[in-house]
C-alpha positions in Angstrom: 92.2 29.8 -0.5 91.0 26.3 -1.0 89.6 27.3 -4.5 93.1 27.4 -6.0 93.0 23.6 -5.8 89.5 22.9 -6.7 89.0 20.7 -9.7 87.4 22.5 -12.8 84.2 20.5 -13.8 84.6 22.0 -17.3 88.0 20.8 -18.1 88.2 18.4 -20.8 89.7 15.1 -19.3 90.8 12.0 -21.1 88.1 9.4 -21.0 89.2 6.3 -19.4 88.0 3.1 -21.2 87.6 0.2 -18.7 87.9 -2.2 -21.5 91.0 -0.9 -23.1 94.3 -2.4 -23.1 96.1 -2.2 -19.7 99.4 -1.2 -21.2 97.7 1.6 -23.1 96.3 2.7 -19.8 99.6 2.6 -18.4 101.2 4.8 -21.1 98.3 7.2 -20.8 97.9 7.6 -17.1 101.3 6.3 -15.9 102.3 3.5 -13.6 100.1 3.0 -10.6 101.7 3.6 -7.3 99.9 0.8 -5.6 100.4 -2.8 -6.4 97.9 -4.5 -4.1 100.0 -7.5 -3.8 100.1 -10.6 -5.5 96.4 -10.9 -5.6 95.6 -8.0 -7.6 98.5 -8.5 -9.8 97.3 -8.8 -13.6 98.9 -11.5 -15.8 99.6 -10.0 -19.2 98.4 -12.4 -22.1 95.9 -14.4 -20.0 92.8 -12.2 -21.0 92.6 -11.3 -24.8 92.1 -7.4 -25.3 88.6 -6.1 -25.9 87.9 -4.3 -29.1 86.0 -0.9 -28.9 83.3 -2.2 -31.2 79.7 -0.8 -31.7 76.5 -2.6 -32.8 75.2 -1.7 -36.2 72.2 0.3 -36.2 68.7 -1.0 -37.0 67.1 -0.2 -40.4 64.7 2.7 -40.3 61.0 1.9 -40.1 58.6 3.0 -42.7 56.9 6.5 -42.3 53.3 4.9 -41.9 54.4 1.8 -39.7 52.1 3.0 -36.7 49.4 4.3 -39.0 46.4 2.2 -38.4 44.8 3.9 -41.4 47.3 2.9 -44.0 46.4 0.7 -46.8 47.6 -2.9 -46.8 48.6 -4.3 -50.2 46.6 -7.7 -50.4 46.9 -9.7 -53.6 43.6 -10.0 -55.3 42.3 -12.8 -57.6 42.5 -12.1 -61.3 39.6 -11.2 -63.2 39.3 -14.8 -64.6 38.9 -16.1 -61.1 36.5 -13.9 -60.2 34.4 -14.6 -63.2 34.7 -18.4 -62.4 33.5 -17.9 -59.0 30.7 -15.8 -60.1 29.6 -18.4 -62.5 29.8 -21.2 -59.5 27.6 -18.9 -57.3 24.9 -18.5 -59.9 24.9 -22.2 -60.7 24.5 -22.9 -57.0 21.7 -20.4 -56.8 19.8 -21.8 -59.8 20.0 -25.2 -58.2 18.5 -24.1 -54.9 15.6 -22.2 -56.8 14.8 -25.3 -58.8 14.8 -27.5 -55.5 12.7 -24.9 -53.9 10.3 -25.0 -56.8 10.2 -28.8 -56.8 9.3 -29.0 -52.9 6.5 -26.1 -53.5 5.1 -28.2 -56.5 5.0 -31.3 -54.2 3.2 -29.6 -51.6 0.7 -28.1 -53.9 0.0 -31.7 -55.2 -0.5 -33.1 -51.9 -2.8 -30.2 -50.8 -4.9 -30.7 -53.8 -5.1 -34.5 -53.1 -6.0 -34.0 -49.6 -2.7 -35.4 -48.3 -1.3 -33.7 -45.2 2.5 -34.2 -44.6 2.6 -35.3 -40.9 5.9 -34.3 -39.0 6.7 -36.2 -35.8 6.5 -33.8 -33.0 5.2 -35.9 -29.8 6.4 -36.5 -27.3 8.6 -33.5 -27.3 11.7 -35.1 -25.9 11.7 -38.0 -28.4 9.2 -37.5 -31.3 7.7 -40.6 -32.6 4.2 -39.5 -33.7 2.5 -36.5 -35.1 -0.1 -34.9 -32.8 -1.2 -31.2 -33.0 -4.8 -31.1 -31.9 -4.9 -27.4 -31.2 -3.9 -26.6 -34.9 -5.6 -29.4 -36.9 -8.7 -30.5 -35.2 -11.7 -28.1 -35.3 -12.4 -26.3 -32.1 -15.7 -28.0 -31.3 -14.0 -31.4 -31.5 -10.9 -30.7 -29.5 -12.3 -31.7 -26.2 -13.4 -35.0 -27.4 -10.2 -35.7 -29.1 -8.3 -34.8 -26.0 -10.4 -37.4 -23.9 -9.8 -40.0 -26.7 -5.9 -39.2 -26.4 -6.5 -39.6 -22.7 -7.9 -43.1 -23.0 -4.8 -44.0 -25.1 -2.4 -42.9 -22.6 -4.6 -44.5 -19.8 -4.2 -47.9 -21.7 -0.3 -47.3 -21.8 -0.2 -46.8 -17.9 -2.7 -49.4 -17.2 -1.0 -52.0 -19.2 2.4 -50.9 -17.6 0.9 -51.4 -14.2 -0.5 -54.6 -15.1 3.3 -55.7 -15.8 4.3 -54.5 -12.4 1.4 -56.6 -10.8 2.0 -59.7 -12.8 5.9 -59.4 -12.0 5.0 -59.5 -8.3 2.8 -62.6 -8.7 5.4 -64.3 -10.7 8.1 -63.8 -7.9 5.6 -65.1 -5.3 4.3 -68.0 -7.4 7.2 -68.7 -9.8 5.3 -68.9 -13.1 7.0 -67.1 -15.9 4.3 -67.7 -18.4 2.0 -64.9 -17.0 4.7 -62.3 -17.1 5.4 -63.1 -20.7 1.9 -62.6 -21.5 1.9 -59.3 -19.7 4.8 -58.2 -21.9 2.9 -59.3 -25.0 -0.1 -57.1 -24.0 1.9 -54.1 -23.3 4.2 -54.1 -26.5 1.2 -55.2 -28.8 -1.7 -53.3 -27.2 -0.3 -49.7 -27.0 1.1 -49.5 -30.8 -1.9 -51.4 -32.1 -4.4 -48.9 -30.3 -2.7 -45.9 -31.9 -2.7 -47.4 -35.3 -6.0 -49.1 -35.1 -8.4 -46.6 -33.5 -6.6 -43.5 -32.4 -5.1 -42.4 -35.7 -8.3 -43.2 -37.5 -10.5 -40.9 -35.2 -7.8 -38.2 -35.5 -7.9 -38.1 -39.0 -11.7 -38.5 -39.2 -12.0 -35.4 -37.2 -9.4 -33.5 -39.2 -10.5 -34.6 -42.8 -14.3 -35.3 -42.0 -14.0 -38.6 -43.5 -17.0 -41.0 -43.1 -15.2 -44.2 -43.9 -12.4 -43.5 -41.4 -15.2 -43.3 -38.7 -16.3 -46.7 -39.5 -12.8 -47.9 -39.0 -12.5 -46.3 -35.6 -15.9 -47.8 -34.5 -14.9 -51.2 -35.4 -11.5 -51.3 -33.4 -12.7 -49.1 -30.6 -15.3 -51.7 -29.8 -12.7 -54.1 -29.4 -10.6 -52.0 -27.5 -13.6 -51.5 -25.0 -14.1 -55.3 -24.9 -10.5 -56.1 -24.0 -10.7 -53.5 -21.1 -13.8 -55.0 -19.8 -12.3 -58.4 -20.1 -9.1 -57.6 -18.4 -11.2 -55.8 -15.5 -12.7 -59.0 -14.9 -9.7 -61.4 -15.7 -11.8 -64.7 -16.0 -9.7 -67.9 -15.5 -9.5 -68.5 -19.1 -5.7 -68.1 -19.9 -3.4 -69.3 -17.2 -6.2 -69.0 -14.5 -6.6 -65.3 -15.3 -3.2 -64.3 -13.5 -1.7 -62.6 -16.6 -4.2 -59.8 -16.2 -4.8 -57.7 -12.9 -8.5 -58.1 -12.7 -11.0 -58.5 -10.0 -11.1 -62.4 -9.9 -7.5 -63.0 -9.5 -7.3 -60.2 -7.0 -9.8 -61.9 -4.9 -7.9 -65.2 -5.1 -4.4 -63.6 -4.4 -5.4 -61.4 -1.5 -5.7 -64.2 1.0 -2.3 -65.8 -0.2 -0.1 -62.7 -0.7 -1.6 -59.6 0.5 1.0 -57.3 -1.5 0.1 -59.1 -4.7 -3.6 -59.1 -4.3 -3.3 -55.1 -3.5 -1.5 -54.7 -6.8 -4.0 -56.7 -8.6 -6.7 -54.6 -7.2 -5.3 -51.4 -8.3 -5.0 -52.9 -11.9 -8.6 -53.7 -11.6 -9.5 -50.1 -10.7 -7.2 -48.8 -13.7 -9.0 -51.1 -16.0 -12.4 -50.0 -14.8 -11.5 -46.3 -15.2 -10.2 -47.0 -18.9 -13.3 -48.9 -19.7 -15.8 -46.0 -18.4 -13.8 -43.4 -20.3 -13.8 -45.5 -23.4 -17.6 -46.0 -23.5 -18.1 -42.3 -22.9 -15.7 -41.5 -26.0 -17.5 -44.1 -28.3 -20.9 -42.6 -27.3 -19.9 -38.9 -27.7 -18.1 -39.9 -31.3 -21.3 -41.7 -32.4 -23.6 -38.8 -31.6 -21.6 -36.5 -33.7 -21.3 -39.1 -36.5 -25.2 -39.4 -36.5 -25.7 -35.6 -36.0 -23.4 -34.3 -38.5 -24.9 -36.5 -41.3 -21.7 -38.8 -41.6 -23.9 -41.8 -41.4 -25.7 -40.9 -44.6 -22.7 -40.0 -46.2 -21.0 -43.2 -45.2 -24.0 -45.2 -46.6 -23.8 -43.4 -49.9 -19.9 -43.9 -50.1 -20.7 -47.7 -49.2 -23.3 -48.1 -52.0 -21.1 -46.4 -54.5 -18.2 -48.6 -53.8 -20.4 -51.7 -53.9 -21.7 -50.4 -57.2 -18.1 -49.9 -58.7 -17.2 -53.5 -57.4 -20.1 -54.8 -59.3 -19.3 -53.1 -62.5 
């Protein structure tokens, strides 16, 4: 019995547009039976009617929009631009080849003249000199060259310690002259040692030059004389306090123990430097005599004197 009053879901009913005009709805569905009071009473004319409008559809996408292999049209340069760029690249390539040939020609000329292009590589953290014993010095002379290099480094640390010892003496005795002399010894002694005797020995071992050996012997003897003089430190210049030798150490140990100890350490460093330097010059001289460089040096000296006389 209840099926008579059931609603047919397939019946076509009028669609109710919630945005349609209230008057039109009233005409279509009739007057509502429930007013809802003054709160729910609509005021006609206060809200403009809403038109039943739709958004315009988007334009269709191209057929290959999502195709990753689709070709993309990129504007290419014209044939004249390509030829211009090609000429520029060819000119740059020719310039690079010309520079490379110039560099090779200079290197060959330097090699024929016996000139070695030295690249600064030591110390590694701040290269200031060229130093490559393993690759440039003959294998039988490398040990002797390393010991000579040790004497150069030893002179550096000895003169640096001399500054420290003299600084303590200056603080205790208040004489700034000895400190300035210690600074002069350091800033002139280390570079002077490298230029005057270490680099000549390095080049003499590398090029087997007899005259370079003579320069080394001359200035290395002066180096040994300075080390022996500093180890003794006689009271010649400002009572010998500018050098950390044995005599000022004995004089200061009774007055200021710390200063005396620093001077005794300096004396030991100068003694070690002197002994190593004497061994180096002895070994270099033995090689110089045994390899025939002494006779060659005499012949070169006689030839030079003859040229000067002519």
